N, C-alpha and C positions, 0 to 999 in steps of 0.2 A: 700451293707453294711447295718448294722442295723440303725434303727431310733434312733439317739443319743439325749436323752432328756437333759442331763447335761454334756456338753463337758468338763468342768473342772474336773469332776469325772468319766471320761471315758478314758480308755487306749486302744491304737491300737498297737497290736504286729504284725509286718510283718513277716510271715513265708514263706518258699520257695513255698508253695502251695497257699498262699493267706493270707489276713488279718484276725486277730482274734480281735474282739471288746469285751472289758471287762468293765462292769459297776462296778465301785468301790462302796463300801458301807461305806462312812464316818460316817454315823449315827450309824453304828454297831461297826466299828473298826477304829476310826479316826486316830490313830497313824500309823497303818499299811497302810491305804489309803494314808496318807500324805507322808510316806516313799517311796512308790512306785512312786508317782508323782515326788518327789525330785530326785530319782535315774534316772527316765526316762528323766526328763528335763536336767540332767547332762550328758546324753548319756551313762550312766554306763551299761545299759542292752544291748546295741547294740553289736551284735556279740557273745553274751553269749550262751553257749551250753546247751542243755537239757541233763544233765549228768546221770540222773536216770529215766528211762522210763519203767514202769512195765505194761505189758498187763493186762487189766481188772482191773487196779488200778489207776495209775496216771502218769503224766509227770512232772518231777521236773527240775527246772532251777534257774537262778538268782544268781549264784556264781560269783559276779562281780570281785572277787579277782583272782580266778584260772580258771574260765570257759570261759574266752575270748580267741579268736584265738591268738595263740602265747603264751598262758599261759601254765602252767604245767598241762596237761590233767589228769595225775594220781592223782592230788590233787583236781580236780574239785569236788565240793560238800562239801569241808571242809572249805571254806572261806566265807567271807561276805564283807560288805563295810567297809569304815573307820569311819562310824557313829556308835554310841552306839547301843547295842541291845535294842529291844523293849519289853515292858511288854506284857504279854498275854492279849488279848482282847476277851476272850471266850464269846460266845452267844448261843442262842437257835437255831441258823440257822444250818440246817443239811449240812453235806458234800455231797451234791447232785452232780449228773453229771454236769460238767461245772463250778462248784464253784472253787474259788481260795483260797487255804489255805497257811498259813505261815509255811514254813519249819523251824525246830528248832532242837536243841539237846535234851537230856533228860530234861534239865532245861526248864520249860514252858516259862520263860522270856528271852529266848535266840534267838528269831527270829531276823533277821537282813535284808538281801536282798533276800534270797532264798524263792521261792514259788513253789507250785505245782497246777496243774489243774487236777481235778478228771475226769477219764474216765467214771466212773459209780457212783451210789450212794454208798458211803463208810460210812455208819452210825456208824461203830465202831470207827471212828475218832471224832464223835460228842462230843463237850465239852472238847476236848483234844488239838485241834489245832484251831487257829484263822481263821475264814472265813472272808474274806474282799472284795470279788468281785465275779462276775459271768459272764461267757461268754454269750453275747447276740447275737453274730453271729460269724460264722467261726469255730464252734466246729468240723465241718468235716475236717478242716485243722489240728486241734489238734490231731484228730484221726489218722492222717497220720504220726505223728512224729515217727522217728526210735526208736525201742525198744532196751533195754539193760541196764545193770548196770556196766559200762557205755556202751552205744551203740558203735559198732565198728566204725561207721562213723556218729557221732551225728549231729542232726539237730540243728540249731542255731536260735536265735531271730535276724533277720536281723536288725530290728529297733524297738524301743519301744518309743511311743510318747503319750503325753496327747492330747486328741482330740482337746482341746481348742487351742493348739499350732500347730496342723497339717495343 
């Protein structure tokens, strides 16, 4: 696993193939980083499906309302948490391979719990979606996530933890 420099701002997502370690960027997007830690600590991301996975683009997950096992799979991707939406925290950081972006509706201030991991550099997203983390190890496991919109048999985040708590 990666050399973790700041356990309080590092997320470990356990996937079926292995752990994905994400360095959060609280200096760039403090509200988004804090939200991910809050939801992870509450266990809200555990068991949530990757509901939109597009080859050569990204893997989207984090619908804690509809994406959990036993939830309404047809509605996965339409929900969020019971917390208020977050304001956009746009930066100059590019949507490079392995970066974490906040998923949202057309409203730039509608991000809540959903996020995506870029499979490749997606510069067309720059300045339009909040970047708030980057994969520092385990990208090979992200690359193995089942594709589809939605996938026929979606992969799930087995567990999501803040490294300081793991």
